[in-house]
C-alpha positions as CSV (number, residue, x, y, z in Angstrom):
1,X,84.0,50.7,199.3
2,X,81.0,48.6,198.0
3,X,83.2,45.5,198.6
4,X,83.5,46.5,201.8
5,X,79.9,46.5,202.7
6,X,79.0,43.6,201.1
7,X,82.1,41.7,203.0
8,X,80.6,44.0,206.8
9,X,76.9,42.1,205.6
10,X,78.3,38.8,205.0
11,X,79.9,39.1,208.6
12,X,76.8,39.9,210.0
13,X,75.1,37.2,208.6
14,X,77.8,34.6,209.1
15,X,76.7,33.7,212.4
16,X,73.0,33.2,211.5
17,X,74.0,31.7,208.1
18,X,72.0,28.0,208.4
19,X,68.8,30.7,209.4
20,X,69.5,32.7,205.8
21,X,69.9,29.7,204.0
22,X,66.5,28.3,205.2
23,X,65.3,31.1,204.5
24,X,66.5,31.6,200.9
25,X,64.9,28.4,200.3
26,X,61.9,29.2,201.1
27,X,61.8,32.4,199.1
28,X,63.1,29.7,196.1
29,X,59.9,27.5,196.8
30,X,57.7,30.7,196.7
31,X,58.8,32.1,193.6
32,X,58.7,29.0,192.1
33,X,54.7,28.5,193.2
34,X,54.3,32.0,191.8
35,X,55.3,30.9,188.3
36,X,53.1,28.1,188.4
37,X,50.2,29.6,189.6
38,X,49.7,31.8,186.4
39,X,50.6,28.2,184.7
40,X,47.5,26.5,186.2
41,X,45.3,29.7,185.3
42,X,46.4,29.5,181.9
43,X,45.0,26.0,181.9
44,X,41.5,26.5,183.2
45,X,41.2,29.6,180.6
46,X,42.2,27.8,177.6
47,X,40.2,24.0,178.8
48,X,37.2,26.7,178.9
49,X,37.5,27.8,175.5
50,X,37.0,23.9,174.3
51,X,34.4,22.9,177.0
52,X,32.7,23.6,180.5
53,X,32.9,21.1,182.9
54,X,32.0,21.7,186.2
55,X,34.1,19.2,187.9
56,X,36.9,20.0,186.6
57,X,37.0,23.6,186.7
58,X,36.6,22.9,190.7
59,X,39.3,20.5,190.4
60,X,41.3,22.9,189.1
61,X,40.0,26.1,191.3
62,X,40.5,23.7,194.4
63,X,44.4,23.3,193.1
64,X,45.2,26.8,192.4
65,X,43.9,27.4,196.2
66,X,45.9,24.8,197.5
67,X,49.0,26.2,195.8
68,X,48.2,29.8,196.6
69,X,47.8,28.8,200.5
70,X,50.9,26.8,200.7
71,X,53.0,29.8,199.2
72,X,51.2,31.9,201.5
73,X,52.6,30.2,204.5
74,X,56.2,29.6,202.8
75,X,55.9,33.0,202.1
76,X,55.4,33.7,206.1
77,X,58.3,31.6,206.9
78,X,60.7,33.0,205.0
79,X,59.9,36.5,206.1
80,X,59.7,35.2,210.0
81,X,63.1,33.6,209.4
82,X,64.8,36.3,207.6
83,X,63.7,39.4,209.9
84,X,64.0,37.2,212.8
85,X,68.2,37.3,211.5
86,X,67.4,41.0,210.9
87,X,66.5,41.6,214.5
88,X,68.9,38.8,216.2
89,X,71.8,41.2,214.6
90,X,70.2,44.2,216.0
91,X,70.5,42.5,219.5
92,X,74.1,41.3,219.2
93,X,75.1,44.5,217.4
94,X,73.7,47.1,219.9
95,X,75.1,44.8,222.8
96,X,79.0,44.7,220.8
97,X,78.6,48.3,221.1
98,X,77.8,48.9,224.4
99,X,80.6,46.4,225.3
100,X,82.8,48.6,222.8
101,X,82.4,51.9,224.2
102,X,83.1,51.2,227.9
103,X,86.4,49.9,226.7
104,X,86.8,53.6,225.7
105,X,88.4,55.9,227.5
106,X,85.7,58.6,229.3
107,X,87.9,61.7,227.3
108,X,86.9,60.4,223.9
109,X,83.4,59.5,224.8
110,X,83.1,63.2,225.8
111,X,85.0,64.6,222.8
112,X,82.6,62.4,220.9
113,X,79.4,63.2,222.2
114,X,77.3,60.9,223.9
115,X,74.1,62.1,221.6
116,X,76.2,61.1,218.9
117,X,77.0,57.7,220.2
118,X,73.5,57.3,221.3
119,X,72.2,57.8,217.7
120,X,74.9,55.3,216.2
121,X,73.8,52.5,218.9
122,X,69.9,52.9,218.3
123,X,68.9,54.8,214.5
124,X,71.7,53.4,213.0
125,X,71.7,49.7,214.4
126,X,67.8,50.0,213.6
127,X,68.9,50.8,210.1
128,X,71.2,47.6,210.1
129,X,68.7,45.2,211.0
130,X,65.9,46.8,208.1
131,X,69.1,46.3,205.9
132,X,69.6,42.7,206.6
133,X,66.1,41.8,207.2
134,X,63.8,44.1,204.8
135,X,66.6,45.0,202.1
136,X,67.8,41.9,201.6
137,X,64.4,39.4,201.7
138,X,63.3,42.5,199.2
139,X,66.1,42.4,197.2
140,X,66.5,38.3,197.1
141,X,62.8,38.2,196.1
142,X,62.8,40.7,193.2
143,X,66.1,38.6,191.8
144,X,64.3,35.3,192.4
145,X,61.0,37.0,190.9
146,X,62.9,38.0,187.5
147,X,64.8,34.6,187.5
148,X,62.1,32.8,187.2
149,X,59.0,34.7,185.8
150,X,60.8,36.3,183.0
151,X,61.2,32.2,181.3
152,X,58.1,31.7,182.0
153,X,56.8,34.5,180.1
154,X,59.3,34.2,177.1
155,X,57.9,30.6,176.8
156,X,54.4,32.3,175.9
157,X,55.1,35.0,173.5
158,X,58.9,36.6,173.6
159,X,57.9,39.8,171.8
160,X,55.1,40.6,174.2
161,X,57.6,40.0,177.1
162,X,59.8,42.2,175.9
163,X,57.4,44.6,175.2
164,X,56.2,44.3,178.7
165,X,59.3,44.5,180.6
166,X,60.8,46.8,177.8
167,X,60.1,49.7,180.0
168,X,61.7,48.1,183.2
169,X,65.8,49.3,182.6
170,X,63.7,53.1,182.1
171,X,62.5,52.3,185.8
172,X,66.4,50.5,187.0
173,X,68.2,53.8,184.9
174,X,65.5,56.1,187.5
175,X,66.6,54.4,190.4
176,X,70.2,54.8,189.9
177,X,69.7,58.4,188.9
178,X,68.2,58.8,192.0
179,X,69.5,56.6,194.5
180,X,73.2,58.3,194.7
181,X,71.3,61.4,195.4
182,X,68.9,60.1,198.2
183,X,72.5,58.4,199.8
184,X,74.0,61.8,200.3
185,X,70.9,63.5,201.6
186,X,70.4,60.3,203.8
187,X,73.6,60.6,205.3
188,X,73.8,64.5,206.0
189,X,70.0,63.7,207.6
190,X,71.5,61.3,209.9
191,X,74.2,63.6,211.0
192,X,71.8,66.2,211.8
193,X,69.6,64.0,213.7
194,X,72.9,63.1,215.7
195,X,73.9,66.6,216.1
196,X,70.4,67.1,217.5
197,X,70.5,64.4,219.7
198,X,74.0,65.5,221.1
199,X,72.1,68.9,222.3
200,X,69.0,67.8,224.0
201,X,71.5,65.3,226.2
202,X,73.9,68.1,226.9
203,X,71.2,70.7,227.7
204,X,69.3,68.0,230.1
205,X,72.6,67.2,231.5
206,X,73.6,70.8,232.2
207,X,69.9,71.8,232.7
208,X,70.9,73.3,236.1
209,X,73.5,75.7,234.6
210,X,71.0,76.9,232.3
211,X,68.5,77.5,234.6
212,X,71.0,79.5,237.0
213,X,72.5,81.6,234.2
214,X,68.9,82.4,232.7
215,X,70.0,80.9,229.4
216,X,66.5,79.2,228.4
217,X,66.1,81.6,225.3
218,X,69.6,80.9,224.0
219,X,69.1,77.4,224.4
220,X,65.8,77.2,222.7
221,X,67.4,79.3,220.1
222,X,70.2,76.8,219.2
223,X,67.4,74.0,219.1
224,X,65.5,75.7,216.9
225,X,68.2,75.9,214.5
226,X,69.3,72.1,215.0
227,X,65.8,71.5,214.6
228,X,65.3,73.4,211.8
229,X,68.4,72.1,209.5
230,X,67.0,68.3,210.7
231,X,63.8,69.3,209.1
232,X,65.4,70.8,205.7
233,X,67.5,67.3,205.3
234,X,64.6,65.4,206.4
235,X,62.0,67.6,203.5
236,X,65.0,67.6,200.8
237,X,65.0,63.5,201.0
238,X,61.3,63.5,201.2
239,X,61.2,65.3,198.1
240,X,63.4,63.0,196.0
241,X,61.8,60.2,197.2
242,X,58.0,61.3,196.5
243,X,59.4,62.4,193.1
244,X,61.0,58.9,192.8
245,X,58.3,56.6,194.0
246,X,55.4,57.5,191.7
247,X,57.4,57.7,188.4
248,X,58.5,54.2,189.2
249,X,54.6,53.4,189.9
250,X,53.4,55.0,186.8
251,X,56.1,53.3,184.7
252,X,55.1,49.9,186.0
253,X,51.8,51.1,185.1
254,X,52.6,51.5,181.3
255,X,53.9,48.3,180.9
256,X,50.9,47.0,181.6
257,X,48.7,49.1,179.4
258,X,51.2,48.3,176.6
259,X,50.7,44.5,176.9
260,X,47.3,44.8,176.9
261,X,47.3,47.5,173.5
262,X,49.8,45.1,172.0
263,X,47.7,41.7,173.6
264,X,44.6,42.5,171.7
265,X,46.0,42.5,168.5
266,X,47.8,39.3,169.2
267,X,44.7,37.6,170.2
268,X,42.8,38.9,167.2
269,X,45.5,37.3,164.9
270,X,45.2,34.0,166.8
271,X,48.8,34.0,167.8
272,X,48.0,34.2,171.4
273,X,45.6,31.9,173.2
274,X,43.4,33.8,175.6
275,X,44.7,31.6,178.5
276,X,48.1,32.6,177.5
277,X,47.3,36.4,177.2
278,X,45.7,36.1,181.1
279,X,48.7,34.3,182.7
280,X,51.2,37.6,181.2
281,X,49.1,39.9,182.5
282,X,49.5,38.2,186.0
283,X,53.1,37.5,185.3
284,X,53.3,41.1,184.8
285,X,51.5,42.2,187.5
286,X,53.6,39.9,189.9
287,X,56.4,41.6,188.7
288,X,54.9,45.4,189.3
289,X,55.3,45.1,193.1
290,X,59.0,43.9,193.3
291,X,59.9,46.6,190.6
292,X,57.9,49.1,191.9
293,X,59.3,48.5,195.6
294,X,62.8,48.1,194.1
295,X,63.6,52.2,194.8
296,X,62.2,52.1,198.3
297,X,64.5,48.5,198.5
298,X,67.1,50.8,197.9
299,X,67.2,53.4,199.6
300,X,66.4,51.1,202.9
301,X,69.7,49.1,201.6
302,X,71.5,52.5,200.6
303,X,70.3,53.7,204.1
304,X,71.6,50.6,205.8
305,X,75.4,50.3,204.3
306,X,75.8,54.1,205.4
307,X,74.5,53.2,209.1
308,X,77.1,50.3,208.6
309,X,79.9,52.8,207.6
310,X,78.8,55.0,211.4
311,X,79.1,51.7,213.3
312,X,82.0,50.3,212.0
313,X,83.5,53.8,212.4
314,X,82.8,53.0,216.4
315,X,84.1,49.7,216.6
316,X,87.1,49.8,214.4
317,X,87.9,52.4,216.9
318,X,90.8,51.2,219.6
319,X,91.2,52.4,222.9
320,X,93.9,53.9,223.7
321,X,94.1,52.7,227.4
322,X,93.7,48.5,226.9
323,X,94.8,45.5,228.6
324,X,98.3,44.7,228.0
325,X,99.3,41.9,225.3
326,X,101.9,40.3,228.3
327,X,100.7,41.0,231.3
328,X,102.4,40.6,234.7
329,X,101.7,37.5,236.4
330,X,98.6,39.0,238.7
331,X,98.8,36.0,241.7
332,X,102.1,36.6,242.9
333,X,102.0,40.2,243.4
334,X,98.4,39.7,244.7
335,X,99.8,37.5,247.4
336,X,103.3,38.5,248.3
337,X,103.1,42.7,246.9
338,X,99.7,43.8,247.5
339,X,100.8,46.8,249.8
340,X,100.5,50.2,247.9
341,X,103.5,51.4,247.2
342,X,103.4,54.4,244.1
343,X,106.5,55.4,242.1
344,X,106.9,57.7,239.6
345,X,110.4,57.7,237.6
346,X,110.5,60.7,234.5
347,X,106.4,60.1,234.9
348,X,105.2,62.3,231.6
349,X,101.9,62.9,230.0
350,X,100.5,65.3,227.0
351,X,97.2,65.0,225.7
352,X,96.5,64.1,222.4
353,X,96.4,67.6,220.2
354,X,97.9,69.5,223.0
355,X,100.7,71.8,222.3
356,X,102.9,71.0,225.7
357,X,102.8,68.3,228.1
358,X,100.5,68.6,230.9
359,X,103.2,66.5,233.3
360,X,106.9,66.6,233.2
361,X,109.4,64.4,234.3
362,X,107.8,63.7,237.6
363,X,109.7,61.5,239.8
364,X,108.6,60.6,243.3
365,X,107.7,57.7,245.8
366,X,104.8,56.9,248.2
367,X,104.8,54.5,250.3
368,X,102.7,52.0,251.7
369,X,100.3,53.2,254.4
370,X,101.4,57.1,253.7
371,X,99.1,59.8,253.5
372,X,100.7,62.2,250.9
373,X,99.0,65.9,249.5
374,X,99.5,67.0,246.3
375,X,99.2,70.5,246.0
376,X,99.6,73.8,243.3
377,X,97.9,76.2,241.5
378,X,95.4,75.7,239.3
379,X,96.1,73.8,235.8
380,X,99.3,72.8,237.2
381,X,98.5,69.0,236.3
382,X,97.1,67.6,239.6
383,X,94.0,65.9,238.3
384,X,96.3,64.8,235.4
385,X,98.4,62.6,238.4
386,X,95.3,61.3,240.0
387,X,93.7,60.2,236.7
388,X,97.9,58.4,235.8
389,X,97.5,56.7,239.2
390,X,94.2,54.5,237.5
391,X,95.8,54.4,234.1
392,X,92.8,57.1,233.2
393,X,94.9,58.6,231.1
394,X,97.6,57.3,228.2
395,X,101.0,56.0,230.0
396,X,104.7,55.5,228.5
397,X,105.6,52.2,229.6
398,X,108.7,52.4,232.4
399,X,107.0,55.6,234.1
400,X,104.6,54.6,237.2
401,X,104.8,51.6,239.1
402,X,102.5,49.9,241.6
403,X,104.3,47.4,244.0
404,X,107.6,47.3,241.7
405,X,105.5,46.7,238.8
406,X,104.8,49.0,235.9
407,X,101.5,49.8,235.8
408,X,101.1,49.7,232.0
409,X,101.6,45.8,232.3
410,X,98.8,45.3,234.6
411,X,95.6,44.3,233.0
412,X,93.0,47.3,234.1
413,X,90.7,45.6,236.0
414,X,93.4,44.7,238.6
415,X,95.0,47.9,238.6
416,X,91.3,49.8,239.3
417,X,90.5,47.2,241.8
418,X,93.6,48.3,243.5
419,X,93.6,52.0,243.5
420,X,90.0,53.6,244.0
421,X,90.0,57.6,242.3
422,X,87.4,59.3,244.6
423,X,86.8,62.5,241.5
424,X,86.1,66.0,242.6
425,X,82.5,65.6,240.8
426,X,81.6,61.9,241.6
427,X,79.0,60.4,239.5
428,X,75.9,59.0,241.2
429,X,73.4,57.0,239.1
430,X,69.6,57.1,239.0
431,X,69.6,54.6,242.2
432,X,69.4,54.1,245.9
433,X,71.6,55.6,248.2
434,X,72.8,51.8,249.2
435,X,73.6,50.6,245.5
436,X,75.5,54.3,244.7
437,X,77.8,53.4,247.8
438,X,77.9,49.5,246.7
439,X,78.5,50.0,243.3
440,X,82.2,49.3,243.1
441,X,81.3,45.8,245.4
442,X,77.6,45.3,243.7
443,X,78.2,42.0,247.0
444,X,78.9,43.8,249.5
445,X,76.9,43.1,252.5
446,X,74.5,45.9,254.3
447,X,76.9,45.9,257.3
448,X,79.8,47.0,254.9
449,X,77.5,49.7,253.5
450,X,76.8,51.0,256.5
451,X,80.6,50.9,257.8
452,X,81.7,52.9,254.7
453,X,79.2,55.7,255.3
454,X,79.9,55.9,258.5
455,X,83.3,56.4,257.4
456,X,82.6,58.9,255.0
457,X,80.7,60.7,257.7
458,X,77.3,60.0,256.0
459,X,76.0,58.4,258.6
460,X,73.8,61.0,260.2
461,X,72.6,62.6,257.2
462,X,71.1,59.4,256.0
463,X,68.9,59.3,259.1
464,X,67.4,62.1,258.2
465,X,66.7,60.9,254.9
466,X,62.5,59.3,255.0
467,X,64.1,56.2,253.1
468,X,67.4,55.8,254.7
469,X,69.7,53.8,252.4
470,X,67.2,52.9,250.3
471,X,66.4,56.8,249.3
472,X,66.4,57.3,245.7
473,X,69.1,60.1,244.8
474,X,68.0,60.8,241.3
475,X,70.1,61.8,238.3
476,X,73.8,62.6,238.9
477,X,72.6,62.1,242.5
478,X,70.6,65.9,242.1
479,X,68.6,65.3,245.8
480,X,72.1,65.4,247.5
481,X,73.8,68.4,248.6
482,X,77.3,69.1,246.3
483,X,78.8,67.9,250.2
484,X,76.7,64.7,250.5
485,X,77.2,63.6,246.7
486,X,81.1,63.7,247.7
487,X,80.4,61.5,250.8
488,X,78.8,59.1,248.5
489,X,81.3,59.2,246.4
490,X,83.8,58.6,248.9
491,X,82.0,56.2,251.0
492,X,81.5,54.0,247.6
493,X,85.5,53.7,247.4
494,X,86.3,53.1,251.2
495,X,83.8,50.1,250.5
496,X,86.5,48.5,247.8
497,X,89.2,48.6,250.6
498,X,91.6,49.2,248.2
499,X,95.6,49.5,249.1
500,X,95.6,52.9,247.7
501,X,93.0,55.8,247.8
502,X,93.2,58.5,245.7
503,X,91.2,61.7,246.4
504,X,91.3,64.7,243.5
505,X,89.7,67.3,245.8
506,X,87.3,65.1,246.4
507,X,86.2,67.0,250.3
508,X,85.9,70.4,248.3
509,X,82.2,70.5,249.2
510,X,82.8,69.6,252.8
511,X,83.8,71.8,255.9
512,X,87.1,71.6,257.4
513,X,86.0,70.0,260.8
514,X,84.0,67.2,258.9
515,X,87.2,66.6,256.0
516,X,89.6,66.5,259.3
517,X,87.2,63.8,260.3
518,X,87.0,61.7,257.5
519,X,90.9,62.2,257.0
520,X,91.2,60.9,260.7
521,X,88.7,57.5,260.1
522,X,90.5,56.9,257.0
523,X,94.0,57.0,258.7
524,X,92.8,54.6,261.0
525,X,93.5,51.9,258.4
526,X,97.1,51.5,258.5
527,X,97.1,49.6,255.7
528,X,95.9,52.0,253.0
529,X,97.8,54.4,251.4
530,X,96.4,57.8,250.5
531,X,97.2,60.6,248.2
532,X,95.3,63.5,248.4
533,X,94.4,66.5,245.8
534,X,93.5,69.4,247.6
535,X,93.1,73.0,247.8
536,X,92.5,73.1,251.2
537,X,96.2,73.5,252.6
538,X,94.7,73.5,256.1
539,X,93.8,69.7,255.5
540,X,97.3,69.2,253.5
541,X,99.1,70.1,256.4
542,X,98.1,67.1,258.5
543,X,99.4,64.9,255.7
544,X,103.1,63.1,256.4
545,X,104.2,64.6,253.1
546,X,103.3,67.2,250.7
547,X,104.1,67.3,247.0
548,X,103.8,71.0,245.9
549,X,103.3,71.2,241.7
550,X,103.7,74.0,239.2
551,X,103.7,73.7,235.6
552,X,103.3,69.7,235.5
553,X,106.3,69.4,237.6
554,X,107.0,68.7,241.1
555,X,108.9,71.6,242.3
556,X,109.2,70.9,246.4
557,X,107.8,68.2,249.2
558,X,108.2,67.8,252.2
559,X,106.3,68.4,255.7
560,X,104.0,71.4,255.9
561,X,106.2,72.9,258.8
562,X,109.4,72.6,256.6
563,X,107.6,73.9,253.4
564,X,106.3,77.0,254.8
565,X,109.7,78.0,256.1
566,X,111.2,78.0,252.5
567,X,110.6,80.5,249.7
568,X,108.7,79.3,247.2
569,X,105.3,78.3,245.5
570,X,103.8,76.4,248.8
571,X,104.5,79.4,251.5
572,X,102.7,82.1,248.4
573,X,99.6,79.5,248.4
574,X,100.0,79.2,252.3
575,X,99.6,82.6,252.8
576,X,97.3,83.6,250.3
577,X,94.9,81.3,251.7
578,X,95.5,82.8,255.2
579,X,95.0,86.0,253.5
580,X,91.7,84.6,252.1
581,X,90.2,83.5,255.9
582,X,90.8,86.6,257.5
583,X,89.2,88.5,254.9
584,X,86.2,85.7,255.2
585,X,86.4,86.6,259.0
586,X,86.4,90.0,259.3
587,X,83.6,89.8,256.5
588,X,81.5,87.8,258.5
């Protein structure tokens, strides 16, 4: 697993290898200067023992200042280069994640939880940025510091050097002891944070239902439980960190004290000059900070590796619904065959993990320009069929054809440019009404937007809005009524002028008269195939043909006048709806 993580780190850094190389060279120069400065101080101190020369001291001091200034400037450059790489990778990775999520099917996103996905695209990406910036910079700096400083110290006095750094293996063992625990605790903390984010996202999206059913207290309790679990995980990690870092600092300080104790004897015996002793103290002090920082660096490195795994888990997930490897040539079909004819041949759909098929061997043909209704009891597979038209569910080859072309061989963008699906709950974005209407065609003119709104019988409503088409509809269209939201979603699909229009109970919140007017307006476009899935059998009665579904199968089909004469599902549904309407009329 460690090799895999290093491979991932290398993959992320590879596009920026030139900048990384420049930063690494700058770090080498910084550490070489860091080794040089104590040597210069050693020379100054030793020369002072032989005799005082004001001019010589000033020259030496100026040289040390120049070296220190140069080192500071180069260190600043190295930090900007390497931290800049981390920032650039963060931007690129977040963009890549966003594009990857847009390619996934909606069912998977919803099952995963949007809060979980958001957490990985924000906090996890930020952790990776720290890994590729701070952690790599710090680790490289520590390795260079030891590689260049230890030889210089050994050259001054090997035994004092070994005594000074003799406690550092204890420090590294302490880091190793605490490192695994911190990594596990950090993973738990990130998972708890993701769960908390998911709960917040879900509750804010469902705030209306929470208010309607008076479940504020219940949701507060659920949030408090999640919040406490996150707090506990964070406290456990903080306790480990607060134990580790003081231990590292204490061990580092003991090294300096040990050097002072043993070095004093060396000075008395004459085995060490005062300048050499001062240089050793400076070298030990230089190693204290990177060594003490090693624990924090290791924690950042481990946290980043956990985040790498979480992000890679998302990036490695291949969508079940994607463009075919050998797509059907688009141009001939667009110029000669783009008519809107759908044919199903033994169409079967089973959702992942489901015990049985949702659609069981459907076979039918819908001709260009035909208005076909699909009806049936709740749970019979109508919505799945609607989603199959736009390939929003996984399909096998050779089962569904648009204008004679297997939809699984069509690029998704082309298929969905030919088939507009209007769901029952049309999602609206927090933008103007006009922007929501032209969402499928952002370049549409104002005239086309107004025309689509008129066909969806939305024009009169818009006249009553204070800002007209510039009215902000709010999150998910909260400022509009249910019927207005459905008609806005319908207008969005009508503006696209696709050969096929699929209405998945998209007129459920619209009264019968308005629904009839909308259908008449749509039917005026003779070149458009319309599939209307509806529970309103009165609207279905006006269609050219009706497909009746039950338990994932088509059990009847024909015109309304013929179906109500036949015993079966459609007649039962019609009689039940008529009885319900009579009861409503009597009650009113």
